[in-house]
FIVO-194671 format. One record per residue: residue number from 1; x, y, z of N, C-alpha, C, O in turn. Coordinates in steps of 0.1 Angstrom, whole numbers, plus 2048, in hexadecimal, padded with zeros to 3 digits. Each point is the difference from the previous one (the first is absolute). Last residue first. Layout:
N
   pos   n_xx   n_yy   n_zz   ca_xx   ca_yy   ca_zz   c_xx   c_yy   c_zz   o_xx   o_yy   o_zz
   NUM      X      Y      Z       X       Y       Z      X      Y      Z      X      Y      Z
...
//
This chain:
52
   pos   n_xx   n_yy   n_zz   ca_xx   ca_yy   ca_zz   c_xx   c_yy   c_zz   o_xx   o_yy   o_zz
    52    F14    2EA    EFF     805     7F3     804    80D    801    808    805    7F6    804
    51    7E3    82F    7E7     7FA     7FC     80C    805    7F3    805    7FD    7FC    80B
    50    80D    819    7CA     808     806     80B    7FB    7FC    80E    807    802    80A
    49    7E2    7EF    7CE     80E     7FB     800    808    806    80C    809    7F9    805
    48    7CB    816    7F4     800     7F2     803    80E    7FB    802    803    7F8    809
    47    7F7    834    7E8     7FC     7FF     80E    801    7F1    805    804    7FD    80B
    46    804    80D    7C7     80B     803     809    7FD    7FF    80E    808    7FC    808
    45    7D5    7FD    7DA     80A     7F5     7FF    80C    803    808    805    7F7    807
    44    7DA    82A    7F5     7FB     7F5     808    80A    7F5    800    802    7F9    80B
    43    808    82B    7DA     801     804     80E    7FB    7F5    809    806    7FD    80A
    42    7F6    7FD    7C8     80E     7FF     804    802    804    80E    807    7FA    807
    41    7CD    80B    7E7     804     7F2     800    80F    7FE    805    803    7F7    808
    40    7ED    835    7F1     7F9     7FA     80B    804    7F1    802    803    7FC    80B
    39    80C    81A    7CE     807     806     80C    7FA    7F9    80D    807    7FC    808
    38    7E3    7FB    7D0     80D     7F9     800    808    805    80D    806    7F7    806
    37    7D2    81F    7F0     7FD     7F2     805    80D    7F8    801    802    7F9    80A
    36    801    832    7E4     7FC     801     80E    7FE    7F2    806    804    7FD    80B
    35    802    807    7C6     80C     802     807    7FE    801    80F    808    7FA    808
    34    7D3    803    7DD     807     7F3     7FF    80D    802    808    804    7F6    807
    33    7E3    830    7F4     7F9     7F7     80A    808    7F3    800    802    7FA    80A
    32    80C    825    7D6     803     805     80D    7FA    7F6    80B    807    7FC    809
    31    7EE    7FD    7CA     80E     7FD     802    804    804    80E    808    7F8    807
    30    7CC    813    7EC     802     7F1     801    80E    7FC    803    803    7F8    808
    29    7F4    836    7EF     7FB     7FC     80D    801    7F0    802    803    7FC    80B
    28    809    816    7CB     809     805     80A    7FC    7FB    80E    808    7FB    808
    27    7DA    7FE    7D5     80C     7F7     7FF    80A    803    80A    806    7F8    806
    26    7D4    824    7F7     7FD     7F3     805    80B    7F6    800    802    7F7    808
    25    803    835    7E4     7FF     800     80F    7FE    7F2    805    806    7FC    80A
    24    801    818    7C8     805     7F3     805    7FF    7FE    80F    806    7F7    805
    23    7EF    832    7E5     7F8     7F6     7F8    803    7F2    804    7F9    7F7    7FE
    22    81F    830    813     7F4     7FC     808    7F7    7F6    7F8    7F7    7FA    806
    21    83E    812    7FA     7F5     7FF     7F5    7F4    7FA    807    7FF    7F4    802
    20    82B    828    815     7F8     7F4     800    7F6    801    7F5    7F8    80A    7FF
    19    839    80D    80B     7F3     803     7FA    7F8    7F3    7FF    804    7F7    7F7
    18    820    813    831     7FF     7FC     7F2    7F3    804    7FA    7F6    802    808
    17    813    80A    824     80E     7FF     7FC    801    7FC    7F1    80A    802    7F9
    16    7CD    804    821     808     80C     803    80E    800    7FA    806    80A    7FE
    15    7DB    7D1    800     7FC     80A     7F6    808    80D    803    801    809    7F7
    14    800    7D3    828     809     7FE     7F4    7FE    80A    7F6    809    804    7F9
    13    7DA    7FC    82C     80D     806     803    80A    7FE    7F4    809    808    7FE
    12    7CC    7E4    7FF     7FF     80F     800    80D    807    803    803    80A    7FA
    11    7FC    7C7    807     7FE     805     7F3    7FF    80F    7FF    806    806    7F8
    10    7FB    7E4    832     80D     7FF     7FA    7FF    806    7F2    809    807    7FC
     9    7CF    7F6    81C     809     80A     805    80D    800    7FA    806    80A    7FC
     8    7DC    7D4    7F7     7FC     80D     7FB    808    80C    806    804    809    7F8
     7    804    7CB    818     804     801     7F2    7FC    80D    7FA    808    807    7F9
     6    7EA    7EE    833     80E     803     800    805    802    7F1    808    809    7FE
     5    7CB    7EB    809     803     80D     804    80F    804    800    803    80B    7FC
     4    7F1    7C9    7FA     7FA     809     7F6    803    80E    803    804    808    7F8
     3    807    7D6    827     80A     801     7F5    7FB    80A    7F5    808    807    7FA
     2    7E5    7FF    838     800     7F6     7F6    80A    803    7F5    804    80C    7FE
     1    7FD    801    838     7FD     806     7F3    801    7F5    7F5    80A    7F8    800
//
């Protein structure tokens, strides 16, 4: 699943807990995608360092 799809799912579920201002949807999605990329990078880094 692509980060875009993951970000949309996260944002939809976040709306269940807080009032999401949908006028800022694109900013929220950008932030979530950026966070997902950082998570992927850290996971890859951890795999490399634990494989030694």
